C-alpha positions in Angstrom: 74.3 -40.0 -46.3 74.5 -36.4 -47.7 71.7 -35.0 -49.8 72.0 -32.2 -52.3 69.4 -29.7 -51.3 68.2 -26.3 -52.4 68.5 -25.2 -48.8 66.0 -25.5 -45.9 63.8 -22.6 -45.0 65.8 -22.2 -41.8 68.8 -21.3 -43.9 67.1 -18.5 -45.7 67.4 -14.9 -44.8 64.7 -14.0 -42.2 62.8 -11.7 -44.5 62.5 -14.6 -47.1 61.0 -17.2 -44.8 57.2 -17.3 -45.2 56.3 -16.9 -41.5 58.8 -14.2 -40.8 58.0 -12.5 -44.1 54.4 -12.3 -43.1 55.3 -10.8 -39.7 57.7 -8.2 -41.3 55.9 -7.3 -44.5 52.3 -8.3 -44.0 50.1 -11.0 -45.6 49.8 -9.2 -49.0 53.5 -9.5 -49.6 53.4 -13.3 -49.7 52.8 -15.3 -52.9 50.2 -18.1 -53.0 53.0 -20.7 -52.7 54.4 -19.0 -49.6 50.9 -18.9 -48.0 50.4 -22.6 -48.7 53.9 -23.3 -47.3 52.9 -21.8 -44.0 49.9 -24.2 -43.9 52.0 -27.3 -44.6 54.9 -26.0 -42.4 57.6 -28.4 -43.7 58.8 -29.9 -46.9 60.8 -33.0 -47.7 64.5 -33.9 -47.3 65.3 -32.2 -50.6 62.4 -29.8 -51.0 61.3 -26.8 -48.9 57.7 -26.3 -48.0 57.6 -23.5 -50.6 59.0 -25.9 -53.3 56.2 -28.4 -52.4 53.6 -25.7 -52.6 54.8 -24.6 -56.0 54.6 -28.1 -57.3 51.0 -28.4 -56.0 50.1 -25.0 -57.6 51.7 -25.9 -60.9 49.5 -29.1 -61.1 46.4 -26.8 -61.2 47.9 -24.1 -63.4 48.2 -21.8 -60.4 44.4 -21.6 -60.2 43.2 -21.4 -56.6 39.6 -22.3 -57.7 41.0 -25.6 -59.2 43.1 -26.2 -56.1 39.9 -25.9 -54.0 38.4 -28.8 -56.0 41.2 -31.2 -54.9 40.2 -33.7 -52.2 42.3 -34.7 -49.2 43.1 -37.9 -51.2 44.2 -35.9 -54.2 46.5 -33.6 -52.2 48.0 -36.6 -50.3 49.4 -37.9 -53.6 52.0 -35.1 -53.6 55.4 -35.9 -52.1 55.7 -34.3 -48.7 51.9 -34.0 -48.2 50.4 -36.4 -45.7 46.8 -36.5 -44.5 47.3 -33.8 -41.8 48.9 -31.3 -44.3 46.2 -32.0 -46.9 43.5 -31.4 -44.2 45.1 -28.0 -43.4 45.0 -27.0 -47.0 41.4 -28.1 -47.5 40.3 -26.4 -44.3 41.9 -23.1 -45.3 40.3 -23.1 -48.7 36.9 -23.9 -47.2 37.3 -20.9 -44.8 37.9 -18.8 -47.9 34.8 -20.1 -49.6 32.7 -19.4 -46.6 34.0 -15.9 -46.3 33.1 -15.4 -50.0 29.6 -16.7 -49.2 29.2 -14.2 -46.3 30.4 -11.3 -48.3 28.0 -12.1 -51.2 25.0 -9.8 -51.3 21.8 -11.6 -50.3 19.3 -12.1 -53.1 15.9 -12.7 -51.5 14.0 -12.4 -54.8 14.6 -14.1 -58.2 14.0 -11.8 -61.2 16.2 -13.6 -63.8 18.3 -16.6 -64.4 21.4 -14.7 -63.2 19.8 -14.2 -59.8 19.2 -18.0 -59.5 22.8 -18.7 -60.5 24.3 -16.2 -58.0 22.1 -17.7 -55.2 23.6 -21.1 -55.8 27.2 -20.2 -56.1 27.9 -20.9 -52.3 26.2 -24.3 -52.6 27.7 -25.6 -55.9 31.0 -23.9 -56.6 34.1 -26.2 -56.5 32.0 -29.4 -56.4 33.9 -32.3 -58.0 30.6 -34.3 -58.4 27.1 -33.6 -59.7 24.4 -32.5 -57.4 20.7 -31.7 -58.1 19.0 -28.8 -56.3 15.8 -26.9 -56.4 15.1 -23.3 -55.5 11.6 -23.0 -53.9 9.8 -19.7 -54.2 6.6 -18.0 -53.1 4.1 -16.2 -55.4 6.3 -13.1 -55.4 9.4 -15.2 -56.5 11.0 -14.7 -53.1 13.2 -17.6 -52.1 11.8 -19.8 -49.5 14.9 -22.0 -49.5 17.3 -24.0 -51.7 17.0 -27.7 -51.2 19.5 -30.4 -52.2 17.7 -33.3 -53.8 20.7 -35.6 -54.6 24.4 -36.0 -54.8 26.0 -38.3 -57.3 29.1 -39.0 -59.3 31.3 -37.1 -61.7 28.9 -37.5 -64.7 25.4 -37.8 -63.2 23.0 -37.8 -60.2 19.5 -38.8 -59.6 16.5 -36.5 -59.5 13.4 -38.2 -58.0 10.2 -36.5 -59.1 8.3 -37.6 -56.0 11.0 -36.3 -53.6 11.2 -33.0 -55.5 7.5 -32.2 -55.3 7.3 -33.6 -51.7 9.8 -30.9 -50.7 7.8 -28.2 -52.7 4.5 -29.2 -51.0 6.0 -29.4 -47.5 7.4 -25.9 -47.8 4.3 -24.4 -49.4 6.2 -23.4 -52.6 4.3 -21.7 -55.4 7.0 -22.3 -58.0 10.6 -23.7 -58.3 13.7 -23.5 -60.3 15.7 -26.7 -61.0 19.5 -26.6 -60.9 22.3 -29.1 -61.3 26.0 -28.7 -61.9 28.4 -30.1 -64.5 31.8 -30.5 -62.9 33.4 -30.9 -66.4 32.4 -27.3 -67.2 30.3 -28.4 -70.2 27.3 -26.1 -70.4 25.3 -28.1 -72.9 22.3 -30.1 -71.6 22.3 -33.8 -72.4 19.2 -35.5 -73.8 18.6 -36.9 -70.3 18.7 -33.3 -68.9 16.1 -32.3 -71.5 13.8 -35.3 -70.8 14.0 -34.8 -67.1 13.1 -31.1 -67.5 10.0 -31.9 -69.6 8.9 -34.5 -67.1 9.2 -32.2 -64.1 7.6 -29.3 -66.0 4.6 -31.5 -66.7 4.4 -32.7 -63.1 4.6 -29.1 -61.9 1.7 -28.1 -64.2 -0.5 -30.9 -62.8 0.3 -29.9 -59.2 0.1 -26.2 -59.9 3.7 -25.7 -58.8 5.3 -24.5 -62.0 8.9 -25.1 -62.9 10.2 -21.7 -64.0 13.6 -22.7 -65.2 16.3 -25.3 -65.2 19.9 -24.2 -64.8 23.1 -26.1 -65.6 25.7 -24.7 -63.3 29.5 -24.5 -63.8 32.0 -22.6 -61.7 32.3 -19.9 -64.5 29.0 -19.8 -66.3 25.5 -21.3 -66.6 22.9 -22.5 -69.1 19.3 -21.5 -68.6 16.6 -23.6 -70.3 14.2 -20.7 -70.0 16.6 -18.2 -71.5 17.3 -20.5 -74.4 13.6 -21.1 -75.1 13.6 -24.8 -74.5 11.8 -25.1 -71.2 
């Protein structure tokens, strides 16, 4: 059987093949599709690896941040992408995320809501599900540690008051900031978010571990209860 194809990578001029192009011209000369093609190595009978990469990128509007949110299962749905290739893509994007985390200036002290948001970027960016975290601080508002309280579904997660303050007491925290992400990108707090904030603020007052803020985190922006005057 003869297939009509757009040509295999092997039939391209050497300087147009992704691997050879990287060797000849350097990594900056490659497009995102060509870099992904190197990761997946091969395409299908009628699509080159670059073609497959372009299809994947088009599905996320050529946004690498959105690509990083895709799971192994999501990537495996594309024709020509099996589990091994999907794992290679996920691993490469995770390395990029960790590099970004290491390059980020350390913020040992929280002075405003933006500081808290920046501190949590490595922990909450690209998450496809909701997670609830607390930032524990000493009297000088220096960060003792961030603590993950729970991990849930796409539209919600559990925040156990007893577990939250157990962590605060064990780490001798003087105050805390609450944080949870909205994978949808919606910054507005729900009524449940408001009710939980009031409940935890009251518990903090009784235990003398004040809740200084509650941030709703998205990949591009955040909502601060304290900044909005509703804490």
